[in-house]
N, C-alpha and C positions, 0 to 999 in steps of 0.2 A: 504494500500500500504506500502511495506517495505521501511524504510528510511535508505539511506546510510549515515554512520557516518562521516568517515574521508578519504574515498577513499583508494587507494592502498598504503600500507606501504612499507618500504624497504623490500628487499628479506627475505622471511621466516616469515614476520609479518602478511601477508594476508589482506583480506578486511573484514570489520565489518559493519553490518547494524543493525538497530533497527527494530524489528518485531512489527506488530500490537498488539501482546499480551503483549508488554512491555519488552520482553526478547531480547537478542542480539545474532546475528548469525555471526560466523567468518568462512571464507573460506580461506584455505591456500593451495598453490600449492607446491607439493614436487619437489625436484631436480631430482627425478627419474621418468621414464615413467611407466605407469601401464602395467605390462606384459600381461594382458588380452586384453587390447584395443590398446596398442601402443601409447596412448595419455598421456599428462601430468596427473599425479595423483593428484586429489584435495580431501581434507578432510574438511567436514563441521561439525561444532560443535556449540551448543547453550548453553548460560549461562545467569545467572541473571544480570550480568554486562558485560560491554565491555571487561574488563580485564579477567573476568572469562571465557568468550567464547574464547578469544584469547589464554589463557593458555591451555584450553582443546584441542583446535585445534593444537597448537604447540606441545604438548605432544604426541598426537596421530600420528601426522606426523612423529615426531622423532622416535616413537615406530615402525611405519610401515617401515621407512627407515632402521632401524637396522635389522629388519627381512629380508628385501630385500638384505641387505649386507651379511646376513647369507645364502642367496640362497632360502629364503622362502617368498612366497606372502601370508601373513597371515592377515585375516580380524580381526580388533580389536573387540573383543567380550566384550561389556560393561556389559553384564549380568553375566559374569563369576565371581565366588566368590573367596574370598581369600583362602578358603579351596581347591578349584579346582587348583588354582595356586600353593598352597603348594604341592599338589600331583604331579603336573608337575615338580616343583623344586626338589622334592625328587628323582623322577625317572631320571631326566636329569642331575642334578648337584651333588646329594649326593650319590645315589646308586652306581655309578661306583667306588667309593672309599671305599665302605664298604664290609666286609665279609658277607656271607650268614646269619650268626647269628646276625651280627650288623644291617643289613637291617631289619630283623625280629624284633629286639629289638626297632628300631626307629619307625616302623609302629605300633607295639603294643602300644608303649607309646603314639603316636599321636592319635590312636583310642580311648584311654582312657582319654587323657588330652588335646586334641585340637579340633578334629572334632565335638564332641558333644556340644561345646560351641558356643555362638552367633558369636564370632569373625570370625569363619570359614565360616559362612553363609553370611557375608557382602560382597557386591561388593566393588571394589577398591575405588570408589569415596566416600564410606561411612567410610573409615578408617581414623583414626586420633590418636593422642597420648592418648587422653582421653579413647578411646575404648580399646586400648592396656593396659592402666593402670587398667581398670575395669577387663579385662581378667586375668592379672597377679595377682591382688588382690584376684580374685575368686579362682583360682587354688591353690594359696599359702595358702588360708584358708582351703582347702580340703586335700592337699597333702604336703609331706615334700619338703624342698627346693631342695634336691637332685633330687627328681622325677620331679619337675617343671623345673629344669635347662635345660633339653633337649628341650621341646617345646618352652620355652622362647628364647633359643639360635637359634632354627630353624626359629622362627618368625623374628628375627633380620636379619638372613642370607637371608631368602626369600624376605623380604622387600628390602634389599640391591640389590638383584638380579632383583627385579621389577623396582627399581630406575634406575639401569644400563640399563634396557630395555626401559626406559622412559614410563613405565606403571604406575608408582607411583611417585608422586611429591617429597616426602621426606621419609626417613626411620623413620616412626613414632614409630616403635617397639623399636628403639634404643634410642628414646628421653625420655623414661620412666625410672624414678628412682624407684627401688623397695623400698617400704616403710619398715622401720624398726619397729619392734614391740615396742610399748610403755610399759614400765615395770610398770603397775599399780598393785594394790593389787591382782586382779584376776590372772594376768599373772605371778606374782611372785609365787603364789601358784602352778600354772601349771608348772613353771620351776622347782620348788622343787620336784614335782611329777616325772618329767622327770629325774632329777638327781638321784632319788631313784630307777629308773628302773633297772632291772637286765639285764646287757648288755652281760655278758659272763657266762659260767658255773663255779660253785664254786669247790674248792678242794673236798668238800663232794660229789658233783655230780660225779666227776671223780672217786672217790672211789666206788660209786654205779655202774657206767658203768663197772669198772674193776671187781667188784663182779659178775655182770651179765655175763661177758665174761668168767670168771673162772668157772662159774657154767653152761655153755652151754645154756644160755637162748635165743635161737634162732640164726638167721643168722646175726643180726645187731650189737650186742655189739662189735664184733671184728672190724666192719666197723667204729664204733664211735671211738674206741681207735686208730685205724690206722689214721683216719683223725686228731685226736688230736695230734698224734706224728709227723705227716708229715706236717700238715697245708695245705694239698691239698684241692682244690675245689672239690665238689662232681662230677662234670663232668670229671675232671682229673682222679679221682679215678675210675670212671666207664669205662674209656677208657684204663686203665693201663693193659698192657700185661706182661706175664711172661718174654718176651724178653727184657723188659725195666728194669728188676731187675737183678742186679749184686750181687749175694750173696757172691761171693768170695771177692769182694772189698767193700761190705756193702753199695752199692749205689743203688738209684732208679732214673732213668732218666725219666723226665716228657717231653714227646715229642708230645702228642696229648690230646685232650679233647673231650667230647661229648657235642653237642649243638643242638639248634633248628634253622631251617630255613624254608623258603617257598619252596615248590616243584618247581623245575625249576627256583628258585629265582623270582617267580611270586606270588604276594600277593593274587591273585585270585584263586590259585590252592591248598590251604590247606598247612599244615605244616608237617615236617618230622624231625626225628633225624638224625644227621650225625656226622662224626668225623673230627675234624679240628686241626690246630696247637693251642697250649695253648694261653691264653689271653696275650696280648702284643706281640704276634707273635714271642716269643722267647722260646726255649727249656731251661731246666735247670736240675740240678741234686741235690739230697739231700742225706745226710748221714743217715743211719738207726741207731736209738737207739736200745738198747737191746729189749725193748718191741715191737718196730716197726718190728724188724726182726722176733720176735716170732709170731706176727700177720700175717706177710707175709707167714711164713711157715704153719701156721694154715689154712689160706685161700687157699693156694696151695693144701693142703691135703684134705680139704673139697670139693674143686672143683673136684679133682681127683676121690673122692669117690661118689659124688652126681650128677655130671654133665656128662652125657653120651656123649654129643656132644659139643665141644668147638672149633669151626672152626677158631676163631680169636686168640686163645691161650690167652684168657683173664685171669687176675689174679683171679677175683671173679665175674663171670657172673651170670645171672639168671640160676638157676640149671635146670629148666624145659626145656628151649630151647637154652641155651648157648649164648644168646644175652646180650648186655650191659644193665646194670640196668639203669632205667630211674630215673631222678631227682625226679619226682613226686612220684613214688613208694617208693623210698628211704625215702622221707620226711614223707610219711604216716607211714611207719614202724618205723621210728625214733621217731615220736610223740607217737606211741603206746608203744614203749619201755620206753619213759620218763614217761608215765602214769603208767605203771607197777611198775617202780622204785620210783614212787612218787617224781619225779624231777620237780620242779617248772620252767616252761618255761616263766613265767611272761606274760601270755596271757592278752592282753588289747585291747581296741578299738582304732583304728586310727582316724584321723580327719574325714575321710569319712565314719566312722562307721563300718569298717571291723575289724575282729579279727586278731591280730598279736602277735607273741611270738618268743622266741628263736628257731632257726631252724638249719639245718645241717651246713649252712654257719657260724653260731655262734660258731661252733667248731673251725673253722679257726681263728675267732677273739680271741677265748680263747687261742689257741696255740700261736698266735702272741703276745697277752698281757702278757702271762706268760714268754715268751722268752725275751721280752723287759724290764720286771720289775725284772728279776732275777739278782742276784749279778753278777757284772762284765759283764752285758749284752752288746752286740755289735749290735747296730741297723742296721749297714750295712750288717753284716752277716745274721741277721734275714730277712732283705729285700731280700737278694739274695736267701735265702731258700724259702721264700714265693712267689717269683716271682713278687715283687712289684717294681714300678718305682718312688715311691714318693720322694726318695732321689736320684734324677737323677744325680746330680753332683758327689756324691760319687760312684755311680755305673759306671760312665765313667772311673774312675781311680781304681776301686776295682773289682777284679775278684774272682769268687768262688774258694775256695780251700777246700780240705778235712779237713784240720786242722781247718779252720775258721767255716765251717758248722758243724763240730763235736762239736764245743764249744757252739752251740745254745741250750739253756735249753729247754727240752720238758716237757709236763705236767707230764709224769710218773716220770721223774727225779726230779721234784719239789714236787710231792705229794705222790707217792706210795713208801712205805718203801723198797720193793724189788728192786727198780730201782734208788733210790735216789743217787745223786752224790754230793749233798750239804747238809748242816745242816739246811734245811728248815723244821720247824715243823708247820704243818698246824693244826693238831688237836692232842690232847693227846691220849694215848693208851686207856683210859677208854671210851672216846667219840667214837673212832673207833670201839671198841668192842661192845658197845651198838648198834651202827648202823649195825654192822655185824649180831648181834642177831635178830634185827628187820627185816632185809632183809631175813635172813634164815627162820624165822618163817613165813614170807609172802609167800615165794616161794616153800617151801618144802611140 
């Protein structure tokens, strides 16, 4: 026979009784009627202790009442996992504020770095700070902090959403402090290896790219030099139209970019390429250097000669069909070019065992680094040219001008003798001549 413990408590506290099994049962009546029966809604929960049973019942009553206030009569599904709630949170709370490419990026990251891990398969009553700490430690051991920052941030936001809905008692994801690496002998060696990694392309690499361009070694040397001179993202380059180029005033207007999204913005319908506004949702313009202008004219001429159909008036489309070049195809061709030129991309294994090396985006890093380390460099003008918002305070009060953007040092002005604007000596004449002979012998 079930034993009643302490009778009816004050409003909202419910009745608790001890069951023959030794567990406790709490029944709490809601302040709202059950829409299905028209009678008072009662929720019954069982716990190992009196307080545990009461806490469960109170939470579920509060959760049900919040759904009723939102116009929904939702049954509390105790079997639903944290991963399922995460999907619901993304669709309801996050997706409406994202672009198509942003939504695709979020889902792709979670598919790799959240859903495959145990934390996504736990029911809400199984969650606690220890489990989130285990999850954070695991992914940080496999991926970079930058990659892990999104799933960790979304866990905190999702938990807060669940707490606000009275489905979770506390924001356990917020309670975890990310452990800092202890600098022992092994880690010091690893840090030294990281410091020695090649992060950008060298002046000698740029000389090789230029040699390949001058000797018509395929379609991509001109792309490489153009990206170096402008600092454009690959997607911005792929979407560039002839209409965006003002040869008379030496300007290029960056007004759109190529990106990926789910078809119909539905993650179950596959992916597609589309054109959108640039990153940060702001257009910008850049001033062309002499080499940049030369590359633009070369690409216009090659497109006119080799591309029979160019419906979007693109600067440098795929010659066969006139469509925008995809990031993946450009990456493949870029890597093949580096191999031909014997350019070291510093290919190495990541924490997860994948191969990684310098890529097309590294050209943007190279341009940015050379601009900011040049004599009399102006970081604000460089940021405006690159479309960065890192120095947001300066950007509020600083606006792009032709004079300011023309002062940004480009790789050709720093490295190539034909275009140098400063007395920067990267390599002596003997070294350059030896490199020239080596390349000439290889490709003739």
